[in-house]
N, C-alpha and C positions, 0 to 999 in steps of 0.2 A: 388359204390360211387367214387372209385378212377378213374374209366373210365370216369365218368361224369366230374370229376375235371380236368383230363388231356385234355378232349375234349374242356373244356372251355378255356384252355390255348391257344388253336390253334386260338382263336379269335384275338390274339395279336402277333406281330412279335417277333421272338426270336433274341436276340442281341448277347449275349456272355455268357460264363461260369464264375461265380463269387460266392459271398457269400450271406448271408441272411439278409433281412430287412423286416419290417412290416409296413403297412399303418397306418395312424392316422385317428381319427374321432372326429369331434368337436361337438358332440351331446350335447345339453343342454336340461334338462327336462322341461324348461320353454316354449320352442318354439312349437307353434301349428299352426293349420290351421283354419282360418276363412273361412269356406267353402261356396262357392257360386255355386249353380247348374246352368250349362249352357248346351247348346246343344252339347258341346265338352267334357263334363265332363268324359264320359266313356273312352275316349281315352287319355285325358290329365292327368287324376288323377293317373295313374299308377306310375308316377315318384315320387309322394308324399310318396308312400309306399315302394319305393326301400329300400333294406336292409341297405344302407348307408345314408338314409335320416335322418336328425336330428329331424324331427317332431314326437312329442310324444302324441298328442291329437288333437281333432278337435271338432268344433260345427257347426251347420248348421241353426241356428235360429229356430229349431223345436225340438219337443220332441221324434221324431222317427229318427233313424239313416239313413244315406245315404249308398250307397254300398261300399264306401271307407273303407279299412280295417285298420283304426287307432282307438285307444281308443276314445269312443264317450262321449261327455258331452251334455246331453239334455238341452234344453231351454224351459221354459214356456214363450212364446213370448209376450203374452198379457193377460189381465184379462180374456178374453173370452176363452182362452186355458186352464186355470188353472184346472178346474174340470175334463175335458176329458183327461188331461195329466197324472193324478195320477197313474192309473192302468198300463199305458205303462211304465212310469218311474220306477215304483215298480219292474217290471219284467225285466228291462233292464240291471241290474247289475251295474248301474252307482253309483258313489260315490259322485259326485258333480252335482248341478243343477244351471243353470243360469236363471235369472228371468227378465221379462218385458224389452224388448228392446226399449231403448230411449222413455220412457213414456212421456217425456217432448217434444218430437218431433212430427211432423205431420206425418200422414200415407203416404202422398205423398213422403216424404223423407226417408221412412223406419221405422219411429217411430210408436208408438202405441197410442199417444194422449190420455193418461189416467190421470185423475186428481189424485192428491196425496191422497185425501180422499177415492176415489173408490179403488185405489191400496191398501191402508191400510186395507180396509175391506176385500177384496179378500185375501190378504196376511194372515191375522189372521185366516180366516176361512179355507183356503185351503192349503196355502204354509207352514205356520209355523209348522203344524203337521208333515211335511216331515223331520224335524230335530229330531223327536222323534222316539222311537221304534214303529213299527218294521222297519221303513225306515232308520233312522240314517244317513240321507244325509246331506252334507255340502251345504248350500244355499247361493247364492250371493245376495247382495243388487241389486235392479234394476239398469240396466246399462244406465245411462243418457248420454246425449250429453256432450262433453267436453267444457262446456261453463258456464257462470254465470247463465244462464237459468237452466242448469242442477243442479247447486248448490242450487238454489232457490227451485227447485222441491224436492230435497232430504231433505231440511230443512222442507218444508211443509209436506212431507211424514212422517218425524219423529214426527212432532207435531200431525198429524192425528193418528199415531199409538199409541202414549201415551194417546190420548183422548179416545181411544177404549180399551186399555189394560194398566195396570200399569207397565208391563214389556216391552211395546212397541213391535216393530217388530224385533225380534232377527234374526241375520244372522251371517254367518261365514266368508265371504270374500267379498271384494268390486270389482264389475265389472265396468269398465269405458271405455270410448272411447276418442280418440284424433285425430283431423285433423288439422295440422298446422306444424310450423317449430320446430326444435329441442329444442330451448330455451323455446318455449311454452310448449312442451311436458314435459320437466324437471320441469317447474314451476307448471304445472297441477298436475303431480304426487306428487309433494311436498305438494300441497294444500290438495289433497285427503288423503295423508298419515298423515298430521297434523290433519285432521278431524277424522280419524279412526286409531289411533296410533297402536292399538292392532290387526288390521286386515291386512291380506295379500291382495294385489291388483292383479287383473287379467285385463290386458289391452286387451280387446277382439276385438277391432278395432283400428287400427292406420295407418296413412299414411300422406303424405304431398300432398294436392290436387293441381291440375292444375299448375304444374311447369314443368320445363324441365326434361328430362330423367337424365341428369347429376346431377341436384339438388336433384332429388328423390333418386338416388343412394347414394349420399353423406349423405342425411338424414337417409337412412336405415343403412348404415355402422356405423354412429355415434350412432344411436338409439339402434341397436342391442348390441353393446358393453356396452352401458349405462344400458340397461335393464338387461343384463346378470349379471351386477355387483351390481344391487340394491337388497339388501336382502329382502326388503318388496314387491318386484314384484315377484309373484309366477308363473304366466304364461302370455304369450302374443301371439297375432295372427295378422299378417299383413293383411290388407284389400287389396287384389289384386290377389287372386287365380283364375284368369281367363285370357282370351285372350284380346289383346288390343281393339278389336272391341266390346267386351262385357263390357268395362268400361263405367261408367256413365259420364255425363257431369260435375258433381261436382268434381270428382277425376281426370278425364282425363286419357288418356291411359298410362301415364308414371308409374302408380302404378302397372301395369299388370305384372304378373309373366311369361306369355306366349305371344309370338308374334302371329300373325294371322295364322301362319302355325302350331301352336301347339308346337313350340320349345321354350325352356327357353330363356327369356330375361336375360341380365346381372343381373338385379335385382332379378329375380327368382333364378338364380344360386347362388347368394350371400345368399339369404334367406335359401337355402338348404345346406349351408355350403361352397359353392364355391369349388375351386380346391382341397382344403384340404380334402374334402369329395367326390371328384370325380364328381363334377357338374360344367358345364361350359355353357356359352352362346351358343345357337344354338343346345343344346342337346334335343333330343326328348324323349317322355315318353317310347319309346321302347328300349332306350339305357340301358346298364347294370348298369350305375351309377358309373363305374370305368373309370375315365379319363385316357387318354393315358399318362403315366408317368413312368419313369424308376423305376421298383420295383424288388428287388432281393430276391429270396427265394430258398429253396431246395425242391425237389420232391423225396420222398422215394419210390423206386420201388424195388421189391424183388431182393436182392443180389447186388443192386447198388444204390448209392446216386447221383442223378443228380442235380448239382447246376446250376441255370440259372438266367439270368437277362431278364425280359420281359418288354415290354411296354404294360400296361394294359389300355384298353379303357373303 
């Protein structure tokens, strides 16, 4: 083990002999990955699971996991998935389940175009039992679009649920999406919190679409600080875990965490913690995740203590 450790030090230039210091890490348990499979995923994904990555969970719009080695949250994407998903979710070891992706949206835009009444029926028959033994899973409210249309759908879903059951469709947390500027995000989360005061919120998609890279970066910086400080936001995932060329027309390429060469954009580096966690613009998935920065520490070798300052990359 000591040999491997010393070998790793040779990756960085030796500067001088001095005293000890330790790096910091800005991990937040909230930050996760809204995972989008692309033709580059196998090569690009490694950076997300770097030991210094702040990401603590992911979902992929499906009930079966991808190959990425982060804690997985399954999703019952649509009403048609519900029955077939149960046995897979039961054996997955999951503790939380996301349900019905944008049921108020069209299938062309990634939604599932499900009526509130149909969703309520499937929910009570198939999803509600997942909250009970032997499953004991935490279940999300369907994740509607961040719009008045989404609020209308949720209201009609609630009405349909109570028409079918005196206890309605019980759930444990609220999943929601937002695409727009920061003021809109803050307002939207405030509305959702006011509607569901006793429930935590998961922001499972968010970005600011079709603006400049500078504006997108500003939005991310402001949003991350805000989300980390909100007690009622339990988890969040940025929509942009792909290369610029893989971005859709709606969001535009500025939301992308990778450039077309598979290197981190400045936005991607910020989402992974930035320089504080050893991530910088232009870094590839094969990098160690340790940015070149003066780091001072001691190496104990039999009979001698060697004090060194290294630049860690």
